[in-house]
PyMOL Python script that loads the backbone (N, CA, C, O; Angstrom):
from pymol import cmd

cmd.read_pdbstr("""\
ATOM      1  N   MET A   1     -13.433   8.871 -12.976  1.00  0.00           N
ATOM      2  CA  MET A   1     -14.227   8.618 -14.148  1.00  0.00           C
ATOM      3  C   MET A   1     -15.690   8.824 -13.797  1.00  0.00           C
ATOM      4  O   MET A   1     -16.122   8.404 -12.724  1.00  0.00           O
ATOM      5  N   CYS A   2     -16.446   9.441 -14.647  1.00  0.00           N
ATOM      6  CA  CYS A   2     -17.867   9.707 -14.432  1.00  0.00           C
ATOM      7  C   CYS A   2     -18.687   9.070 -15.544  1.00  0.00           C
ATOM      8  O   CYS A   2     -18.253   8.989 -16.693  1.00  0.00           O
ATOM      9  N   SER A   3     -19.881   8.621 -15.176  1.00  0.00           N
ATOM     10  CA  SER A   3     -20.808   8.091 -16.162  1.00  0.00           C
ATOM     11  C   SER A   3     -22.217   8.513 -15.764  1.00  0.00           C
ATOM     12  O   SER A   3     -22.658   8.209 -14.656  1.00  0.00           O
ATOM     13  N   PRO A   4     -22.927   9.205 -16.645  1.00  0.00           N
ATOM     14  CA  PRO A   4     -24.283   9.635 -16.310  1.00  0.00           C
ATOM     15  C   PRO A   4     -25.253   8.467 -16.158  1.00  0.00           C
ATOM     16  O   PRO A   4     -26.344   8.647 -15.616  1.00  0.00           O
ATOM     17  N   GLN A   5     -24.881   7.274 -16.624  1.00  0.00           N
ATOM     18  CA  GLN A   5     -25.769   6.117 -16.523  1.00  0.00           C
ATOM     19  C   GLN A   5     -25.725   5.466 -15.143  1.00  0.00           C
ATOM     20  O   GLN A   5     -26.594   4.660 -14.815  1.00  0.00           O
ATOM     21  N   LEU A   6     -24.704   5.813 -14.317  1.00  0.00           N
ATOM     22  CA  LEU A   6     -24.576   5.202 -13.000  1.00  0.00           C
ATOM     23  C   LEU A   6     -25.054   6.165 -11.922  1.00  0.00           C
ATOM     24  O   LEU A   6     -24.631   7.320 -11.890  1.00  0.00           O
ATOM     25  N   PRO A   7     -25.936   5.697 -11.036  1.00  0.00           N
ATOM     26  CA  PRO A   7     -26.367   6.566  -9.947  1.00  0.00           C
ATOM     27  C   PRO A   7     -25.248   6.747  -8.926  1.00  0.00           C
ATOM     28  O   PRO A   7     -24.382   5.883  -8.789  1.00  0.00           O
ATOM     29  N   THR A   8     -25.264   7.858  -8.217  1.00  0.00           N
ATOM     30  CA  THR A   8     -24.260   8.145  -7.199  1.00  0.00           C
ATOM     31  C   THR A   8     -24.286   7.072  -6.121  1.00  0.00           C
ATOM     32  O   THR A   8     -25.355   6.688  -5.648  1.00  0.00           O
ATOM     33  N   GLY A   9     -23.107   6.588  -5.731  1.00  0.00           N
ATOM     34  CA  GLY A   9     -22.987   5.625  -4.646  1.00  0.00           C
ATOM     35  C   GLY A   9     -23.066   4.174  -5.057  1.00  0.00           C
ATOM     36  O   GLY A   9     -22.863   3.293  -4.221  1.00  0.00           O
ATOM     37  N   VAL A  10     -23.352   3.894  -6.310  1.00  0.00           N
ATOM     38  CA  VAL A  10     -23.435   2.506  -6.750  1.00  0.00           C
ATOM     39  C   VAL A  10     -22.030   1.907  -6.826  1.00  0.00           C
ATOM     40  O   VAL A  10     -21.077   2.604  -7.173  1.00  0.00           O
ATOM     41  N   THR A  11     -21.900   0.626  -6.504  1.00  0.00           N
ATOM     42  CA  THR A  11     -20.621  -0.068  -6.578  1.00  0.00           C
ATOM     43  C   THR A  11     -20.453  -0.653  -7.980  1.00  0.00           C
ATOM     44  O   THR A  11     -21.363  -1.285  -8.518  1.00  0.00           O
ATOM     45  N   VAL A  12     -19.297  -0.435  -8.548  1.00  0.00           N
ATOM     46  CA  VAL A  12     -19.008  -0.969  -9.878  1.00  0.00           C
ATOM     47  C   VAL A  12     -17.679  -1.706  -9.860  1.00  0.00           C
ATOM     48  O   VAL A  12     -16.875  -1.533  -8.945  1.00  0.00           O
ATOM     49  N   GLU A  13     -17.460  -2.506 -10.851  1.00  0.00           N
ATOM     50  CA  GLU A  13     -16.184  -3.188 -11.038  1.00  0.00           C
ATOM     51  C   GLU A  13     -15.577  -2.668 -12.334  1.00  0.00           C
ATOM     52  O   GLU A  13     -16.240  -2.629 -13.370  1.00  0.00           O
ATOM     53  N   MET A  14     -14.317  -2.270 -12.265  1.00  0.00           N
ATOM     54  CA  MET A  14     -13.650  -1.729 -13.439  1.00  0.00           C
ATOM     55  C   MET A  14     -12.444  -2.612 -13.754  1.00  0.00           C
ATOM     56  O   MET A  14     -11.673  -2.966 -12.862  1.00  0.00           O
ATOM     57  N   ILE A  15     -12.294  -2.952 -14.996  1.00  0.00           N
ATOM     58  CA  ILE A  15     -11.158  -3.742 -15.444  1.00  0.00           C
ATOM     59  C   ILE A  15     -10.360  -2.898 -16.431  1.00  0.00           C
ATOM     60  O   ILE A  15     -10.914  -2.340 -17.378  1.00  0.00           O
ATOM     61  N   VAL A  16      -9.051  -2.810 -16.199  1.00  0.00           N
ATOM     62  CA  VAL A  16      -8.173  -2.038 -17.076  1.00  0.00           C
ATOM     63  C   VAL A  16      -7.323  -3.015 -17.866  1.00  0.00           C
ATOM     64  O   VAL A  16      -6.636  -3.854 -17.284  1.00  0.00           O
ATOM     65  N   LEU A  17      -7.364  -2.915 -19.162  1.00  0.00           N
ATOM     66  CA  LEU A  17      -6.579  -3.781 -20.038  1.00  0.00           C
ATOM     67  C   LEU A  17      -5.500  -2.957 -20.715  1.00  0.00           C
ATOM     68  O   LEU A  17      -5.785  -1.909 -21.295  1.00  0.00           O
ATOM     69  N   LEU A  18      -4.269  -3.425 -20.645  1.00  0.00           N
ATOM     70  CA  LEU A  18      -3.159  -2.747 -21.309  1.00  0.00           C
ATOM     71  C   LEU A  18      -2.879  -3.444 -22.636  1.00  0.00           C
ATOM     72  O   LEU A  18      -2.864  -4.673 -22.709  1.00  0.00           O
ATOM     73  N   GLU A  19      -2.664  -2.671 -23.659  1.00  0.00           N
ATOM     74  CA  GLU A  19      -2.374  -3.264 -24.960  1.00  0.00           C
ATOM     75  C   GLU A  19      -1.013  -3.943 -24.962  1.00  0.00           C
ATOM     76  O   GLU A  19      -0.846  -5.005 -25.563  1.00  0.00           O
ATOM     77  N   SER A  20      -0.050  -3.340 -24.298  1.00  0.00           N
ATOM     78  CA  SER A  20       1.268  -3.958 -24.174  1.00  0.00           C
ATOM     79  C   SER A  20       1.814  -3.598 -22.802  1.00  0.00           C
ATOM     80  O   SER A  20       1.481  -2.538 -22.270  1.00  0.00           O
ATOM     81  N   PRO A  21       2.645  -4.456 -22.216  1.00  0.00           N
ATOM     82  CA  PRO A  21       3.159  -4.154 -20.878  1.00  0.00           C
ATOM     83  C   PRO A  21       4.038  -2.903 -20.891  1.00  0.00           C
ATOM     84  O   PRO A  21       4.752  -2.653 -21.861  1.00  0.00           O
ATOM     85  N   PRO A  22       3.984  -2.126 -19.820  1.00  0.00           N
ATOM     86  CA  PRO A  22       4.844  -0.938 -19.754  1.00  0.00           C
ATOM     87  C   PRO A  22       6.314  -1.345 -19.769  1.00  0.00           C
ATOM     88  O   PRO A  22       6.688  -2.366 -19.192  1.00  0.00           O
ATOM     89  N   LYS A  23       7.126  -0.558 -20.417  1.00  0.00           N
ATOM     90  CA  LYS A  23       8.534  -0.912 -20.575  1.00  0.00           C
ATOM     91  C   LYS A  23       9.444  -0.140 -19.634  1.00  0.00           C
ATOM     92  O   LYS A  23      10.659  -0.333 -19.675  1.00  0.00           O
ATOM     93  N   HIS A  24       8.898   0.734 -18.784  1.00  0.00           N
ATOM     94  CA  HIS A  24       9.734   1.568 -17.939  1.00  0.00           C
ATOM     95  C   HIS A  24      10.091   0.933 -16.598  1.00  0.00           C
ATOM     96  O   HIS A  24      10.849   1.529 -15.833  1.00  0.00           O
ATOM     97  N   PHE A  25       9.567  -0.271 -16.283  1.00  0.00           N
ATOM     98  CA  PHE A  25       9.898  -0.913 -15.018  1.00  0.00           C
ATOM     99  C   PHE A  25      11.275  -1.537 -15.095  1.00  0.00           C
ATOM    100  O   PHE A  25      11.571  -2.329 -15.990  1.00  0.00           O
ATOM    101  N   GLU A  26      12.117  -1.161 -14.132  1.00  0.00           N
ATOM    102  CA  GLU A  26      13.448  -1.748 -14.078  1.00  0.00           C
ATOM    103  C   GLU A  26      13.450  -3.042 -13.281  1.00  0.00           C
ATOM    104  O   GLU A  26      14.212  -3.962 -13.578  1.00  0.00           O
ATOM    105  N   LYS A  27      12.587  -3.111 -12.258  1.00  0.00           N
ATOM    106  CA  LYS A  27      12.501  -4.305 -11.433  1.00  0.00           C
ATOM    107  C   LYS A  27      11.078  -4.846 -11.488  1.00  0.00           C
ATOM    108  O   LYS A  27      10.131  -4.071 -11.625  1.00  0.00           O
ATOM    109  N   PRO A  28      10.911  -6.160 -11.382  1.00  0.00           N
ATOM    110  CA  PRO A  28       9.550  -6.691 -11.337  1.00  0.00           C
ATOM    111  C   PRO A  28       8.867  -6.280 -10.031  1.00  0.00           C
ATOM    112  O   PRO A  28       9.536  -6.070  -9.019  1.00  0.00           O
ATOM    113  N   LEU A  29       7.544  -6.167 -10.052  1.00  0.00           N
ATOM    114  CA  LEU A  29       6.811  -5.748  -8.865  1.00  0.00           C
ATOM    115  C   LEU A  29       7.023  -6.703  -7.692  1.00  0.00           C
ATOM    116  O   LEU A  29       6.980  -6.280  -6.537  1.00  0.00           O
ATOM    117  N   THR A  30       7.250  -7.976  -7.975  1.00  0.00           N
ATOM    118  CA  THR A  30       7.461  -8.939  -6.895  1.00  0.00           C
ATOM    119  C   THR A  30       8.739  -8.647  -6.108  1.00  0.00           C
ATOM    120  O   THR A  30       8.883  -9.137  -4.988  1.00  0.00           O
ATOM    121  N   SER A  31       9.653  -7.878  -6.651  1.00  0.00           N
ATOM    122  CA  SER A  31      10.879  -7.556  -5.926  1.00  0.00           C
ATOM    123  C   SER A  31      10.621  -6.592  -4.770  1.00  0.00           C
ATOM    124  O   SER A  31      11.481  -6.422  -3.906  1.00  0.00           O
ATOM    125  N   PHE A  32       9.436  -5.953  -4.745  1.00  0.00           N
ATOM    126  CA  PHE A  32       9.103  -5.023  -3.674  1.00  0.00           C
ATOM    127  C   PHE A  32       8.471  -5.710  -2.464  1.00  0.00           C
ATOM    128  O   PHE A  32       8.348  -5.095  -1.405  1.00  0.00           O
ATOM    129  N   ILE A  33       8.073  -6.964  -2.604  1.00  0.00           N
ATOM    130  CA  ILE A  33       7.421  -7.670  -1.505  1.00  0.00           C
ATOM    131  C   ILE A  33       8.402  -7.828  -0.354  1.00  0.00           C
ATOM    132  O   ILE A  33       9.506  -8.345  -0.525  1.00  0.00           O
ATOM    133  N   GLY A  34       7.984  -7.377   0.814  1.00  0.00           N
ATOM    134  CA  GLY A  34       8.807  -7.485   2.013  1.00  0.00           C
ATOM    135  C   GLY A  34       9.870  -6.417   2.143  1.00  0.00           C
ATOM    136  O   GLY A  34      10.649  -6.459   3.095  1.00  0.00           O
ATOM    137  N   SER A  35       9.941  -5.466   1.236  1.00  0.00           N
ATOM    138  CA  SER A  35      11.009  -4.467   1.283  1.00  0.00           C
ATOM    139  C   SER A  35      10.617  -3.221   2.077  1.00  0.00           C
ATOM    140  O   SER A  35      11.470  -2.385   2.373  1.00  0.00           O
ATOM    141  N   ALA A  36       9.346  -3.090   2.419  1.00  0.00           N
ATOM    142  CA  ALA A  36       8.900  -1.906   3.171  1.00  0.00           C
ATOM    143  C   ALA A  36       9.170  -2.084   4.659  1.00  0.00           C
ATOM    144  O   ALA A  36       9.253  -3.206   5.158  1.00  0.00           O
ATOM    145  N   LYS A  37       9.306  -0.968   5.353  1.00  0.00           N
ATOM    146  CA  LYS A  37       9.515  -0.992   6.788  1.00  0.00           C
ATOM    147  C   LYS A  37       8.239  -1.460   7.461  1.00  0.00           C
ATOM    148  O   LYS A  37       7.148  -1.036   7.081  1.00  0.00           O
ATOM    149  N   GLY A  38       8.359  -2.318   8.444  1.00  0.00           N
ATOM    150  CA  GLY A  38       7.199  -2.843   9.155  1.00  0.00           C
ATOM    151  C   GLY A  38       6.692  -1.877  10.213  1.00  0.00           C
ATOM    152  O   GLY A  38       7.281  -0.821  10.445  1.00  0.00           O
ATOM    153  N   ASN A  39       5.592  -2.255  10.849  1.00  0.00           N
ATOM    154  CA  ASN A  39       4.990  -1.424  11.885  1.00  0.00           C
ATOM    155  C   ASN A  39       5.613  -1.646  13.258  1.00  0.00           C
ATOM    156  O   ASN A  39       5.409  -0.834  14.160  1.00  0.00           O
ATOM    157  N   PHE A  40       6.359  -2.717  13.435  1.00  0.00           N
ATOM    158  CA  PHE A  40       6.932  -3.048  14.726  1.00  0.00           C
ATOM    159  C   PHE A  40       8.449  -3.085  14.616  1.00  0.00           C
ATOM    160  O   PHE A  40       8.994  -3.659  13.673  1.00  0.00           O
ATOM    161  N   PRO A  41       9.140  -2.465  15.593  1.00  0.00           N
ATOM    162  CA  PRO A  41      10.604  -2.432  15.513  1.00  0.00           C
ATOM    163  C   PRO A  41      11.273  -3.786  15.769  1.00  0.00           C
ATOM    164  O   PRO A  41      12.375  -4.027  15.276  1.00  0.00           O
ATOM    165  N   THR A  42      10.622  -4.679  16.537  1.00  0.00           N
ATOM    166  CA  THR A  42      11.240  -5.978  16.833  1.00  0.00           C
ATOM    167  C   THR A  42      10.217  -7.093  16.653  1.00  0.00           C
ATOM    168  O   THR A  42       9.009  -6.854  16.667  1.00  0.00           O
ATOM    169  N   THR A  43      10.714  -8.304  16.485  1.00  0.00           N
ATOM    170  CA  THR A  43       9.819  -9.453  16.366  1.00  0.00           C
ATOM    171  C   THR A  43       9.121  -9.724  17.695  1.00  0.00           C
ATOM    172  O   THR A  43       7.999 -10.229  17.708  1.00  0.00           O
ATOM    173  N   GLN A  44       9.767  -9.397  18.809  1.00  0.00           N
ATOM    174  CA  GLN A  44       9.139  -9.576  20.117  1.00  0.00           C
ATOM    175  C   GLN A  44       7.885  -8.706  20.244  1.00  0.00           C
ATOM    176  O   GLN A  44       6.880  -9.145  20.802  1.00  0.00           O
ATOM    177  N   GLU A  45       7.940  -7.486  19.731  1.00  0.00           N
ATOM    178  CA  GLU A  45       6.769  -6.617  19.772  1.00  0.00           C
ATOM    179  C   GLU A  45       5.641  -7.152  18.892  1.00  0.00           C
ATOM    180  O   GLU A  45       4.466  -6.988  19.222  1.00  0.00           O
ATOM    181  N   VAL A  46       5.985  -7.781  17.794  1.00  0.00           N
ATOM    182  CA  VAL A  46       4.971  -8.416  16.938  1.00  0.00           C
ATOM    183  C   VAL A  46       4.300  -9.541  17.710  1.00  0.00           C
ATOM    184  O   VAL A  46       3.073  -9.636  17.736  1.00  0.00           O
ATOM    185  N   ASP A  47       5.104 -10.394  18.341  1.00  0.00           N
ATOM    186  CA  ASP A  47       4.558 -11.504  19.128  1.00  0.00           C
ATOM    187  C   ASP A  47       3.645 -10.993  20.246  1.00  0.00           C
ATOM    188  O   ASP A  47       2.567 -11.543  20.470  1.00  0.00           O
ATOM    189  N   ASN A  48       4.077  -9.944  20.942  1.00  0.00           N
ATOM    190  CA  ASN A  48       3.264  -9.377  22.027  1.00  0.00           C
ATOM    191  C   ASN A  48       1.932  -8.865  21.499  1.00  0.00           C
ATOM    192  O   ASN A  48       0.889  -9.091  22.113  1.00  0.00           O
ATOM    193  N   PHE A  49       1.963  -8.183  20.375  1.00  0.00           N
ATOM    194  CA  PHE A  49       0.735  -7.652  19.788  1.00  0.00           C
ATOM    195  C   PHE A  49      -0.215  -8.786  19.407  1.00  0.00           C
ATOM    196  O   PHE A  49      -1.413  -8.712  19.680  1.00  0.00           O
ATOM    197  N   ILE A  50       0.309  -9.820  18.787  1.00  0.00           N
ATOM    198  CA  ILE A  50      -0.535 -10.961  18.374  1.00  0.00           C
ATOM    199  C   ILE A  50      -1.139 -11.635  19.594  1.00  0.00           C
ATOM    200  O   ILE A  50      -2.316 -11.995  19.581  1.00  0.00           O
ATOM    201  N   ARG A  51      -0.345 -11.814  20.656  1.00  0.00           N
ATOM    202  CA  ARG A  51      -0.861 -12.422  21.879  1.00  0.00           C
ATOM    203  C   ARG A  51      -1.988 -11.573  22.478  1.00  0.00           C
ATOM    204  O   ARG A  51      -3.014 -12.108  22.899  1.00  0.00           O
ATOM    205  N   GLN A  52      -1.796 -10.263  22.513  1.00  0.00           N
ATOM    206  CA  GLN A  52      -2.818  -9.372  23.069  1.00  0.00           C
ATOM    207  C   GLN A  52      -4.102  -9.449  22.258  1.00  0.00           C
ATOM    208  O   GLN A  52      -5.191  -9.484  22.830  1.00  0.00           O
ATOM    209  N   GLU A  53      -3.991  -9.475  20.939  1.00  0.00           N
ATOM    210  CA  GLU A  53      -5.172  -9.564  20.084  1.00  0.00           C
ATOM    211  C   GLU A  53      -5.879 -10.904  20.282  1.00  0.00           C
ATOM    212  O   GLU A  53      -7.109 -10.961  20.315  1.00  0.00           O
ATOM    213  N   ARG A  54      -5.117 -11.961  20.412  1.00  0.00           N
ATOM    214  CA  ARG A  54      -5.696 -13.290  20.599  1.00  0.00           C
ATOM    215  C   ARG A  54      -6.428 -13.381  21.940  1.00  0.00           C
ATOM    216  O   ARG A  54      -7.478 -14.014  22.042  1.00  0.00           O
ATOM    217  N   ASP A  55      -5.853 -12.734  22.976  1.00  0.00           N
ATOM    218  CA  ASP A  55      -6.451 -12.774  24.309  1.00  0.00           C
ATOM    219  C   ASP A  55      -7.714 -11.939  24.414  1.00  0.00           C
ATOM    220  O   ASP A  55      -8.516 -12.158  25.321  1.00  0.00           O
ATOM    221  N   LYS A  56      -7.914 -10.987  23.511  1.00  0.00           N
ATOM    222  CA  LYS A  56      -9.145 -10.172  23.554  1.00  0.00           C
ATOM    223  C   LYS A  56     -10.289 -11.055  23.259  1.00  0.00           C
ATOM    224  O   LYS A  56     -11.432 -10.598  23.238  1.00  0.00           O
TER     225      LYS A  56
END
""", "prot")
cmd.dss("prot")
cmd.show_as("cartoon", "prot")
cmd.util.cbc("prot")
cmd.orient("prot")
């Protein structure tokens, strides 16, 4: 989106309002929480990473 009233690089806040909720969602967005693959293959690797970060 462009606006000639805003100088380049200025930070703005944009709010999008929907007149009615979209009807094409089959599942609520909250059903996706925790469903993505994580960055670590095991919980032990997560613990090791956290320990290393804490020790820095």
